[in-house]
C-alpha positions in Angstrom: 49.5 98.5 126.5 49.6 101.4 128.9 53.2 100.7 130.7 54.5 100.6 126.9 52.8 104.1 126.2 54.6 105.4 129.8 57.7 103.8 129.1 57.8 105.4 125.9 57.1 108.5 127.1 59.9 108.6 129.6 62.4 107.1 127.3 62.1 110.4 124.8 61.4 112.7 128.1 65.2 114.0 127.2 65.6 113.5 123.5 68.3 110.1 123.3 68.2 106.7 123.9 71.1 105.5 126.3 72.7 102.6 127.1 71.1 102.5 130.0 68.1 103.2 128.4 68.1 100.5 126.0 69.1 97.9 128.9 65.7 98.9 130.7 63.9 98.7 127.3 65.4 95.2 127.0 64.0 93.8 130.5 60.9 95.6 129.4 60.7 93.7 126.3 61.7 90.1 126.4 59.6 90.0 130.2 57.2 87.6 129.4 58.2 87.4 125.7 57.5 89.3 123.1 54.4 90.2 121.4 53.3 92.4 118.2 52.5 95.0 120.3 55.7 95.2 121.6 57.1 94.6 117.9 55.0 97.4 116.8 56.4 99.8 119.9 60.1 98.9 118.7 59.4 100.1 115.4 57.5 103.4 116.6 60.2 104.2 119.3 63.1 103.3 116.1 61.5 106.0 113.8 60.7 108.2 116.6 64.4 109.3 117.4 66.9 111.2 115.8 69.8 108.5 115.0 72.8 110.3 116.4 71.2 110.4 119.7 70.4 106.8 119.9 72.7 103.9 121.3 74.0 101.1 119.1 73.0 99.2 122.1 69.4 100.1 120.6 70.0 98.1 117.3 71.1 94.8 118.9 67.9 94.9 121.0 65.9 95.7 117.9 67.4 92.8 116.0 66.8 90.8 118.7 63.7 91.6 119.8 62.0 91.5 116.3 63.8 88.3 115.3 62.2 86.7 118.5 58.8 87.7 117.6 58.8 86.2 114.4 61.1 83.4 115.0 60.0 82.1 118.2 56.2 82.1 118.5 54.3 79.0 119.4 52.6 79.2 115.8 55.4 78.5 113.5 58.3 78.4 115.4 61.5 79.1 114.0 60.3 80.1 110.9 58.2 82.9 109.2 54.9 82.5 108.1 53.0 84.6 105.5 51.4 87.1 108.0 55.0 87.5 109.5 56.5 88.3 106.3 54.1 90.4 105.1 53.7 92.3 108.3 57.4 92.8 108.5 57.8 93.8 104.5 54.7 96.4 104.9 57.0 98.1 107.8 60.2 98.3 105.8 58.1 99.5 102.8 56.2 102.4 104.7 59.5 103.8 104.9 60.6 103.6 101.2 63.8 102.7 102.0 66.1 100.3 103.6 68.6 101.6 107.0 71.3 99.9 108.6 68.4 98.5 111.5 66.4 96.7 108.3 69.6 95.1 107.0 71.2 93.8 110.1 67.4 92.3 110.9 67.4 90.6 107.8 70.6 89.4 108.0 69.9 87.7 110.9 66.5 86.4 110.6 68.2 84.5 107.0 70.7 83.4 108.8 68.4 82.1 111.8 65.3 81.2 110.3 64.6 77.8 108.9 62.8 79.0 105.7 63.2 83.0 104.3 60.4 84.4 102.3 60.9 85.7 98.6 59.1 88.7 100.0 61.8 89.9 102.5 64.6 89.6 99.2 64.5 93.6 99.5 66.4 95.5 97.0 67.8 98.5 97.6 66.8 101.6 96.6 69.5 102.2 93.5 68.2 99.0 92.9 64.5 99.7 93.0 64.7 103.3 91.4 66.5 101.9 88.4 64.1 99.1 88.1 61.3 101.4 87.9 63.1 103.4 85.2 63.7 100.4 82.9 60.2 99.4 83.6 58.8 102.5 82.3 60.8 102.3 79.4 58.5 100.3 78.0 56.8 103.4 76.8 58.9 104.0 74.1 57.2 101.7 72.5 55.0 104.4 71.8 56.8 105.6 69.2 56.6 102.3 67.2 53.1 102.5 68.0 52.2 106.3 66.9 55.0 105.4 63.8 53.3 102.5 62.4 49.5 103.8 62.9 50.9 107.1 61.0 52.1 105.2 58.5 48.7 103.1 58.3 47.1 106.2 57.4 49.3 107.7 55.2 49.0 104.7 53.1 44.9 103.8 53.3 45.5 108.0 51.9 47.5 106.5 49.1 45.3 103.6 48.5 42.4 105.3 48.2 44.0 107.4 45.4 45.0 105.2 44.0 41.1 103.4 43.6 40.1 107.3 42.7 42.7 107.2 40.0 41.5 103.7 38.8 38.0 104.2 38.8 38.5 107.9 37.0 40.3 105.4 34.2 37.1 103.3 34.4 34.8 106.4 33.5 37.0 107.7 30.9 37.4 104.3 28.9 34.3 102.5 30.0 33.7 101.4 26.7 37.2 100.6 25.8 37.9 96.3 26.1 41.5 97.3 27.6 41.6 96.9 30.9 45.2 95.8 32.3 46.2 98.9 33.4 42.8 99.7 35.7 42.9 95.8 36.7 46.8 96.8 38.2 45.8 99.8 39.4 43.0 98.1 41.5 45.6 95.6 42.2 48.0 97.8 43.7 45.3 100.2 46.1 44.9 96.5 47.6 48.3 95.7 48.1 48.7 99.0 49.5 46.3 98.4 51.7 47.2 95.2 52.8 50.0 96.6 54.2 48.5 99.2 56.2 46.9 96.9 57.9 50.4 95.3 58.5 51.5 98.3 60.4 47.9 98.4 62.6 48.3 95.3 63.4 51.7 96.0 64.4 50.9 99.2 66.5 48.0 97.7 68.3 49.6 94.1 68.8 52.5 96.3 70.5 50.6 98.4 72.5 48.5 95.5 74.1 52.3 94.0 74.7 54.2 96.2 76.4 51.6 98.8 77.4 48.1 97.9 78.7 45.1 96.0 76.9 42.5 97.9 75.1 39.0 98.5 76.7 37.2 98.5 74.0 38.3 95.3 73.0 38.0 93.5 76.4 34.5 94.9 76.8 33.6 92.8 74.1 35.0 89.5 74.4 33.0 87.5 71.8 33.3 90.5 69.1 36.9 90.5 69.5 38.6 90.2 66.0 41.3 87.1 66.3 44.0 89.4 64.8 43.4 91.5 68.2 43.5 88.4 70.0 47.6 89.0 70.7 48.6 87.3 74.2 52.5 87.4 73.6 55.0 87.9 70.9 54.1 84.7 69.3 50.7 85.5 68.2 51.6 89.2 67.0 54.3 87.3 64.6 51.5 85.1 63.8 49.3 87.4 62.6 51.8 89.5 61.0 52.6 86.6 58.9 49.4 86.0 57.5 48.9 89.4 56.3 52.3 89.8 55.0 51.6 86.7 52.9 48.6 88.2 51.6 50.8 91.3 50.3 53.4 88.5 48.8 50.5 87.2 47.3 49.0 90.1 46.1 52.5 91.4 44.7 52.8 88.6 42.8 49.7 88.4 41.2 50.2 92.2 40.3 53.5 91.3 38.4 52.1 88.5 36.9 49.7 90.2 34.7 51.9 92.2 33.6 54.5 89.5 32.7 54.1 88.9 28.5 53.7 84.6 28.5 55.9 83.8 24.9 56.1 80.1 25.4 56.1 77.5 27.5 59.0 77.9 30.4 56.7 81.2 30.9 53.6 79.1 31.8 55.7 76.4 33.8 57.6 79.2 35.6 53.7 81.0 36.8 52.0 77.2 37.2 55.4 77.0 40.0 54.6 80.1 41.7 50.8 79.6 42.0 51.6 76.1 43.5 53.8 77.8 45.9 51.9 80.3 47.0 48.8 77.2 47.4 51.5 75.5 49.9 52.0 78.5 51.5 48.3 78.8 52.3 47.7 75.1 52.8 51.1 75.7 55.5 49.2 78.7 57.2 45.6 77.1 57.1 47.1 73.9 58.7 49.3 75.8 61.3 46.1 77.8 62.3 43.9 75.4 62.9 46.8 74.0 65.3 
């Protein structure tokens, strides 16, 4: 290792790497075979010199020497094992970019090696920056999260106002036998609350799917509500579908109490609606158990 340090000092003494220097360096590198120390030395030497003051022969030496280090070792001849692939990827990743040296090296390794680890499929800087922007675009879903939560708050307030109005009417007409209007108001509040729940489930589900898992939920796995067990879009659709079905049932009930049943056909239509609702609940229950 001391010889390599002395060699590096001598090579950088004049601030440039000529063809003669590269020829001497090639002898020093391949004499006795390549080693990991020599590989580290070449990477260090490459980063030391200004690119304009380095002979073109150094790129060929760099590619040949590192390829020999990775492909001509005794442990995995002709192959790039996991540790070698991680070492090379770390060297490239450390520079946050890929230059002509690395491109030539990776191309040579891809042509010569029996295998070519996927970790070495290094993307261009533009591609990586674009993918980073694409990944962070998921935060746009926060607009849907905040929008749904604010809408849910508004609906909860609206539902509470309806309940207060219904209670006020109850107090005002406590002795009256007519309760249809009060019942309609209470049912309407349930309808509003249910739709507010749909918005909360949607907001929480979108946040967990696109942003991150919610810590308080993860800390209490046993107490995790079933509606918050959302791991994919299908789970979100299932949770929303169940609550939306309840909204539709309440809406049906709200309209059914306002209908005047004057003949048998009206009663048949009501019965048919009840059968369809029962069927929907039965199918939903079966699907939940499966």
